N, C-alpha and C positions, 0 to 999 in steps of 0.2 A: 613385632607386637603392635597391635592397633590401639590408638589412643581412644579413650572414651569420648573425647570431644576434640575435634581438630582446632588448632589455634593458629593465628597468624603471628609469626615470630620475626623480629628484626634483629639480626646480628650485625654488629659493627666491629670491623677489625682493620688491619693494615698489613702491608707486605713486609713483615718482619722476620720471615724465614721460620725461626723456631716456634713462633706463636701459632702458625697455621696448622700443623698436623693435628693437635688435639681439637682445635676449633672446627676443622673440616670433619674430623671423626664425629663430633657431636652433631654437626649439620646433617651428615648422612643418616645418623640414627633418628633424629627428629623427623626427617623426611620419610624414613621407613615407617615411622609411627603414624604417618598420615598428616603431619603438620605442614603448613604452608610457610616455608622459610625464605626470607628475604635477606640479602647481604649487601651492606654498603662497605666498599673497600676500594683499594687502588686498582686501576685498570689491569695491572700486571697479573692479578689473580682471577680475572673474570672467567677465563676458560675453566679453571678449577672449580669455581663456585657453580657454574652451570653443570659441570660433570658430576657434582655432588647432588644435583637435583634441586638446587635452590635458584631463586631469581636474583640476578645481579643488578645492583644499582650503582652507577658510576658516581664519583665525586663531581659535583657540578662546578664548584669553585676552588676547592682545596687543591694544593699543589700535588701533582702526581709523584710517585716514588716507587722504586723497585729495590728489592734486597740486593740486586746486582749493580746498583748505582755505585760508581767508584768515588766514594767520599773518603778523604783523608781522615786519619784517626782523630785529629783535632777539629774536624768539621762535623763529625757524626752527631755528637750530643747537641751542639747549638742548632743544627738543622732539625733534628728530631723534636726538640722542644718548640721551635718556632713553627714548623710545618706539619707536624703530626700530633704530638701529645698536647701541646698548648695552642693549637691552631684555631682561631675563631671561625675560620672558613670551614673547618671540619665539622664543628658543632652546628654551624648554619646549614651545611649540607644535610646533616643528620635530621635537623628539624624539618627540612623540606621533604625528606623521605617519609618522616612520621606523618606529615600532613596528607601525603598521597596514599600511604599504605594503611594507616590506622591500625598499627599492630596491637596485639594483646600483651606482649612482653618484649623487653629489650634484653639482648645478650651483648655486652660491650666489653671489649678488650680493656683490661684494667690499666693499661698505659695511656689510653685515650682520655686524658683527664678532662679536657674541655668538653668532650662529648658526655662523659659521666656527669659533669657539673650541670649541663643542660638537661640531662635526663631526670635528675632528682627533682626538678621543678615541675615535672609532668605527672599526671595521675597514674600512668602506666607503670607496672612493677618492672624493676631493673635488676639484672644479674650481672656481676662483674666476673670476667674470665681471666684467671691469673695463670700465666704460663711460665712463671718464675717461682723461686722460693718465696713463701709468704713472709715478707719482712717490710711492710709499708713504711716503717720509721726510717729505714735506710734510704728511701726514695723521697722522704718528706722535704729535704732541703731544696730539691729542684721542682717538686710538684706543688708544695704549699703556695708559692707565689702565683702559680697558674690559677689556683682556686681563689686567691685574693683578687684576681682580675675578672673572675667569672660572675655568674649570677648571684642574686642576693642570698639564696640558701647556701650555695657552695662557699661563699666568702666567709661564712661563719665557721667553716669546718677545716680541720687538718686533713691530710690525705688519708690517714688511718680512719679518722672520723667519718669521712665521706664513704669509704668502703664499708665500714661497719654500721652505717645507717641503712644499708641496703638489705633486702630480705635474704640475699644469698650471694656468697662469693665462692666460686668453684676454683680450687687450686689443683692444677694438673701435675702434682708431684706426690711422692710418698711422704706421709706425715713426718717420718724421722728426719727428713732433710731440712724441713723448715726450722728456723732457730727455736730453741727451747722457750717455753712460756705458754701461757694460756691463750686460747683463741676465742674470739667472740663466737656466740652460737651460730651466727650466719656463715662462718668460715668452714667450708667442707673440703677436706683433702680427698679427692676421688682418684688419685693416681694418674699416671701418664696414659690417659685413655687412647686406645688405638685398636683396630681390628687385628687379630693375629694373622701373620703371614706364614704360609706354608714353607717349611724348610726346603731349601734347594740343595742340590748335590754340593758337597764340600768343595770349595775352590782350592784347597791346600794341595800342594804338589807332593809333599812327603809326609805321610801320616805319622811318622815317628819323630817329627820335629814340631816344636811349638808353632802355633799359628797366631799371628798378630793382626789385628784390625786397626788401621789408622783412619780416623774420621774427624775432619775439621768442618768448619761452618759452611753452610750452603749460601750464606750471604757474603758479600765482598769484605775482605780485610786486606789492607795493603801489605801486611807482613806474611800473609798465608803461604805464598809460593816459596819464600825463603825458608820458612820453618819446615815445610813439607820436604824440601830438598835435603835439609840436614837430617831429618828423620830417615829418609830413604838411604842416605849415605851411611847412617849408623846401622840400619838393619841389614844392609848389604854385607856387612862384616860379620854378621852373627849366624849361627846355625838355626835359622828360623825361616818360615814362610811368612809373607806379609801381603795383605790386601790393602791398598791405599785408595780410598774414595776421594775424588778430587772436587766434586761439586761442580756447579755451572761456571765458576769464575776462574778456574785454573785449567789450562789445556794440557793434555798429556805430553805434548811436545815441549812444554816448558819445564818438565821434570826429567832428570836423568836417573835411570834405575839400573841396578845390577843384581846379581844373585837371585834370591827367591822372592823378589819384590814385584808385585803386579799392580798396575794402575787401572782403575775404572772410574768412570764419571760418577756413577751412582749404583749402589746396591742396598736394598732394604736391610736394615740391621738384623731384623728377626729371621731373615733367610740364612744367615751365616753364624749367628751368635752361639749356637749350640756347638760349633766347632772351634770357637775362639778361646785362646788362653789369656790374652791380654789386649786391652784397648788403649791406644794412644790418642788423646783427644784434646781439643781446645776447651773442653768442659762446658760446652753448651748444654742446657738442661736436658734436651731431648736425648742426646747421646749418653749423658750421665745416667738418666733414668733407664735407658735401654740396657746399658751395661750392668747397673746395679740390680735391675730386675732379673737379669739372666745369670747373675752370680759370677760375672767376669771382672777381675781387678782392673782398675783404671789408672793410667799414667796421665795426669792432667798437666797441660802446658797452656794456661789461659792467656788469651790475647787481649782481652778487654771486656767491656760491657758488664754483664753479671757473671762472667766466667770465673774471675778470681774468688768470688763468694761461693760459687758452686764447688770449685776445687777445694777450698778450705773445708767444706762440709764432707766431701769425699774422704779427705785425710782424717778429719775428726771422727768419722764413723768407722775408720779402719778399713776402708774399701779401696784404698789406692794411695798414690803419692803425687806430689806436686813438684814439677820442674819449671825453671824459668824458660820462657819461649826462646830465650837467647842461648840456651845450653848448646854446647858443642856436640858434634856427633859422638865423640868418645864418651862424654858424660851420659848422653842418651842411651848409648849401647850398654854401658855399665849398669845403669838403672834398670833397663829392660831385663837383663840377665839376672840381676839381683831379685827383681820382683817375680820372675818365673820360678825361682828357687825358694821363695818365701811361703812356706806351708801355712803359717798363721794368717797371712794375707789372703791366700786362696780359700782357706776354711771360713774366714770371716765373711768373705764375699758370698760364698755359697750359703752360709747361714742366714745372711740378710735376705737373699733371694727367696729362701724357703719360707720367710715370714711375711711376704707381700704378695699382692695380686699383680703378677708381672705386667699385664696389659691394662691395669687400672680397672675401674668398675664402671663400664659404659652404661649398663642398664640402670644402675643407681643414679648416675649422673643425669640421664634423660628424665628419670622419674622425679628427681629433685626440681628440674626445670618445670615439669608439668605441675608439680605441687604448688609452685609459686604462681602459676597461671590460675 
């Protein structure tokens, strides 16, 4: 679709793994519509930005980061707050690109709080991109102090107040997953926007056996290898086929498999979900949205970050169950078999999928951005 007037758009994000798929999808659509898209982000995503047809701008002074950086669990949040979300250098780099590019609109990842704080003092309209469940009050204790140290306008706002002062907040999730309550008029749930992927041949070995997809984070987590091994040990004892996607941070030789378990580094979810009977996941929002949109029950074993909250919503909506990531193989195996036999869970998952746009509403999303321009 050609835009009536081409715009110069500045998108600001970071290499946070799960935030990138919807933001990249939106970039590609805006480029297809004839807009000039510029992206400020970490060097680790530069090749992807260029492949999407946008112009990449490196961070001039802010610290570089990659989703594969091996931070310990107790280091993640302090690092993120200091070097990404609350980084004065990140906001300074943003202002430098603004001076050079002179964009018509900003599209900013909602976790880049220092950048958002700088943006609201500028005359250019700003859109926040939310790749989590919309619940800003749960993040306020860690983000409000950042605003207190920011510019004059931001210092007077809470995190929710900052977001809801903007003309548009795009939430890349199904509305039912966000906590109940009213949303400000600027908050638009557009679903997990992505381009549909053609279905591949089913990788299952025995078509008369249940097929399990195991999908954990593409970003580094120090506990990921151990939990994947326990899941593989559990599934090896069951009359099932399983496809385990490892991501870039766990090598196949680190995991021992038996029975009907196959390891792959990466497989697009949408290529296989039509054949899947159950997903075992860390409950990252991308995997949760893919499973829920395809009507596949989810066994959630959250490792941290926003995953416990996502897992709770899966359980509250009747779309799956939650297990401790420390669960033994026997407990994992018993839960898998119980879920495969649970007709009410299967029917609830299918009913949910029937009521949503599986791939989100990309055309509406791009149209909302153009309307702000």
